[in-house]
N, C-alpha and C positions, 0 to 999 in steps of 0.2 A: 542534589530533593535526588530524594526512591521511590522506585517504583514496585508493583504491586504488578507486576504482565503474565497471563496469561495466552496461551497460539491457539487453534486448529489450525488444520485446511485438511480441510475432507474432500472427497472428487466429485460430492451428492449421487442420485442415484442413477443419472439416467448418460454420464460421460463414458467413456473408457479408460480415459488416462485424465492426469489431472497436470494441467498449464500450468494455472495456480500457486506461488512459493511466497512466503515471507522471513522477513529475516530481523533477528534479534537478537540484538545484536552479532557475535559470531556463532551467530543459531543458524541455518538454515532448513525451513520447519516444511514439505513437502509431503500427503498422506499418513500424516503422524503431527509432534501438539508438545509443547510445551510450556510450565513453569514453574517461571524466577521471580526471586526478591532480586532489586537491579539497583544499587545508587550510583547515582551516572555526576561524578566531580569532573570543573571549572574544564581543569586541566588532558582531559576525554573526553575521546570519542563512543559516539551510541549511535543506533536508530533500532528506529523500531520499522518498518515499510513494507507492502504488503506488494506484488507487482501481479495482475496475471498475463496471461500467452495467449499469444496469436498466433495458429496458422495450420492448427490443426495435428493431434499426431505428436514427434517427435517436433516439431518446427518451435508451438509454444512453450510447450518445460526448456527447449532450449531458451525462448526467445527473454524468460526469468532470468533465469535460474545466473547464466550470461550476466543480464542485465546487475543483478547481487549482490554478486560477486566481485565482477567489481567494481561497484561502489562497496563492498566490504573491505576492500585491499587496501581500497582510494580512500577508506574514515584509519585502517588497520597504519595504515604508510608511518612512523614517526617521521620520514627524511623533511615531510612538506613540513607545509606556515603555515597553510589556511588565512595567505593576510584577509584577504574575501571570501571568506565562507559563501557567501548566495553566490560573489560569481561564479571561483568556482566550484563549485558543485554544479553551477549549468552550463559554465562547458563539460565539464568530464559528463555527467547524465547526458549532454550533444552527441562527445565522445565514442559516448558506450553508445549510439542512435543506429551513428556509421557504421564504427564496426559492423554496429550486424543490418545492417542491409548489403554492407560489401558480401559476409555467411550467407547470406539472401540468393546474392546474385551469383556467386557459387554455387551452392546450391541447384542455382536455376530458378526461383522460388517466387518472383518476382517482385511483388510487394508483400510477401505476406506473412511475411513470419515478425515478429512482431511482441512487443509487451503494451500495457499500461504501471506507473509506478507513483504509491501521492503511503503520505507518512506522516512522519516524524528525523529530524536530527540533531543531533546534539554534536558542538562543535567549537573546542573555545568557549566558553561561554554560550556560550549559539544556539539560542533554540529556530532546530527551519521548519516548512509549513513544506514539502515538496506534490505536488503534483506534474501527476500525464497522463488524462485520459479522461478515464469513467467510475478507476475504483476510486473508492472512497474515508475517509477522517473527519469526524465528528468528534464536535464538545459532548460530555454529561454533568452542568450542573447548574447544583442545586434543584439536580428535578427534571430542567429538562436540556430539548437537545441541540446539540446546534449545529447544522452540519460549515466545517470546515472548507470546504474545501469544494472550486465551481467544475462537476463535468466539464470537461468539452467536449458535446457531443459537439449532434447541431440543431439539436431540439433542442442546450438551450443557448447558443449560439445564435443558431440563424429562422426559433419558433419552427423548422419542419416537424411539420410533424408524424409521431410515434404513429409502428416499428419506425422507418423510416428514419428518425431524425436519431437512434439510439446510435450512428455510424458516428465512429470520431475524423478533429480538425486535427488530433493530435497525441502522440502517445511516445513511445519509443522502439525505434525500427520503421517497420510498414510501411517505408520510403517518404518520414518525413524527416525536415525539415526540423528538427525536436524543439517548442524552444516552452520547456521544465520551467510549470507555474513554481518560482519557489517564493517567501516568503521570511519574514523576519520577527519569531513569535517570541521574545527574547521578553518572558517576563506579562505572559499574557495569562498562560497556563498558571492555579494557582493550585494548593494545597486544597484538594478533598474531591474536587474534578477526574472524572474517570475517560479515557478515551479508545474513542475505539479507531477502531481501522481495521476498513475488510475491503473484495471482490466487491466484483457487483453478483454476482452468487446472491450473496444474501439479500445486497438494498431494493434487488431488483424480485425475491422473492415476498419483505416487508413491506409494507408501510413503515410512514418515519415513527408512528402514533405506539406502534408497535417494539421499535428496534426500544423506546421508548424505552416505553415499559420496561418488558424483558434484559434490558440494560443498565438499569434501579436497585434490581434486583440482587440479594446475595455476592457473593465477591467474585472476584475475576473471571476466577473458573466454571463458577458456576455459568458466574453469566455469560460466561463465551460455549458454553457448551450447549445452553440453553437457546442462545443465537443460531447456534449451528441445525439441533436438532429438529428448530420449530422449520427455517430455511428448504430439510429436509420433509419435513408433514408438508408443505408447502407446494410438493413438489420435486422438489433439491433437482433443476434442471439444469444446471453452468458447475461448476468448484466451487465450492465456497469455503473462501478464507478467510477468517478473525484475529486481530490482535484487541484484550480489553485489555489497562496497566490504569491506574492506579495510579493518581500524582499524593507525593508525600511529602513534609519538609523533609532534611537531613535533618 
């Protein structure tokens, strides 16, 4: 499988600092952009992930970076066999969450420090969809947008009205006993699919219809830039991180 990937992580128009971070394989992106082509072999591990930090200032930045650095090391560790990639990844994410909770207590921050996580991980021929929190992974196929993840919010689970319902019942850290949603979607992504992975700084600023329209236009780089620019024009009240990836047969 070949991927053509574009990623942008932007502070937005209101926040002073960027608590989001993206991982494109070995590359970590914050306040920056990246455009690459990548061939993913069955024998290797690769990831496209977005993490939205929570806790304000250094806490959110630390949580998202700690999480993605730990996952990158986990996936690149050649000594691991990953006999059961779904359970192995779920256990690793639970371990990362527990570590963040310990670090928050050491910093006397209570339950404040945490992050979301979403995206796709390729490991030993498996394609895994990952979700913890309310960052989103979408698929565009034949011009039609579908959200692959489910927001882990009180609104989605218990129909709590917004804005109160936007509160998360699951994430990484923030005092949670994290249960990451991990699905094996091997064989469900097709050539010519376009994948969008984003923080809520995008999805809160654009309706799905507008995301669908902008995602369908141009190259991944052009689409990525249009999505971020539109979110900023619509207010840009939060950090905005976007990965757009086209899928080709190798």
